C-alpha positions as CSV (number, residue, x, y, z in Angstrom):
1,M,165.7,1.5,60.3
2,S,164.3,5.0,60.1
3,M,166.0,8.2,61.0
4,Y,163.0,9.5,62.7
5,F,161.5,8.1,65.9
6,L,157.9,8.9,64.9
7,D,158.2,6.8,61.7
8,E,158.8,3.7,63.9
9,T,156.1,4.2,66.5
10,D,153.3,3.3,64.2
11,D,154.5,-0.3,64.5
12,W,154.3,-0.3,68.3
13,L,151.3,-2.0,69.7
14,E,151.4,0.4,72.8
15,Y,151.5,3.4,70.7
16,Q,148.6,2.3,68.4
17,T,146.6,1.5,71.6
18,I,147.3,5.0,73.0
19,R,146.5,6.6,69.7
20,E,143.2,4.9,69.3
21,E,142.2,5.8,72.9
22,T,143.2,9.4,72.3
23,K,141.0,9.5,69.2
24,R,138.1,8.0,71.2
25,L,138.6,10.6,74.0
26,D,138.8,13.4,71.5
27,R,135.4,12.4,69.9
28,E,133.8,12.0,73.3
29,Y,135.2,15.4,74.3
30,L,133.7,17.0,71.3
31,E,130.3,15.4,71.8
32,I,130.3,16.4,75.5
33,G,131.2,20.0,74.4
34,K,128.3,20.1,71.9
35,E,125.8,18.8,74.5
36,L,127.1,21.2,77.1
37,Q,126.7,24.1,74.7
38,S,123.1,23.2,74.1
39,V,122.4,22.6,77.7
40,E,123.9,26.1,78.6
41,E,121.9,27.7,76.0
42,A,118.7,26.1,77.3
43,F,119.7,27.1,80.9
44,K,120.0,30.7,79.8
45,H,116.3,30.6,78.9
46,D,115.1,28.7,82.0
47,P,117.6,29.5,84.8
48,Q,115.3,28.0,87.5
49,N,115.5,24.5,85.9
50,I,117.5,22.5,88.4
51,N,117.7,19.5,86.0
52,L,119.6,21.6,83.4
53,E,121.9,22.9,86.0
54,A,122.6,19.4,87.3
55,R,123.3,18.1,83.8
56,M,125.6,21.1,83.1
57,A,127.6,20.2,86.2
58,E,127.8,16.5,85.2
59,L,129.0,17.3,81.7
60,K,131.6,19.7,83.0
61,K,132.8,17.1,85.4
62,K,133.0,14.6,82.5
63,R,134.8,17.0,80.3
64,K,137.3,17.7,83.0
65,A,138.0,14.0,83.5
66,I,138.6,13.5,79.8
67,E,141.1,16.4,79.8
68,K,142.9,14.7,82.6
69,K,143.1,11.4,80.8
70,L,144.2,13.1,77.6
71,D,146.9,15.0,79.5
72,E,148.1,11.7,81.0
73,S,148.2,9.8,77.8
74,L,149.9,12.5,75.8
75,S,152.4,13.3,78.4
76,M,154.3,10.0,77.6
77,Y,155.0,11.3,74.0
78,R,155.8,15.0,74.7
């Protein structure tokens, strides 16, 4: 038995599942951030484009949802 709690958590199935989900959400968050950045840049050059504006809103909404999921999953281990 280890002296440290975190040394033992690697063996827990629940912890492994949460860790994998967190990594997936982190990757998705970064991908959305990159796409959002490029859409915002394109929108600066064409502010009348409603499709770009709608896409920005959609990406921001997705990013906010991921932030909420990450907060919820990480709050168990804080």
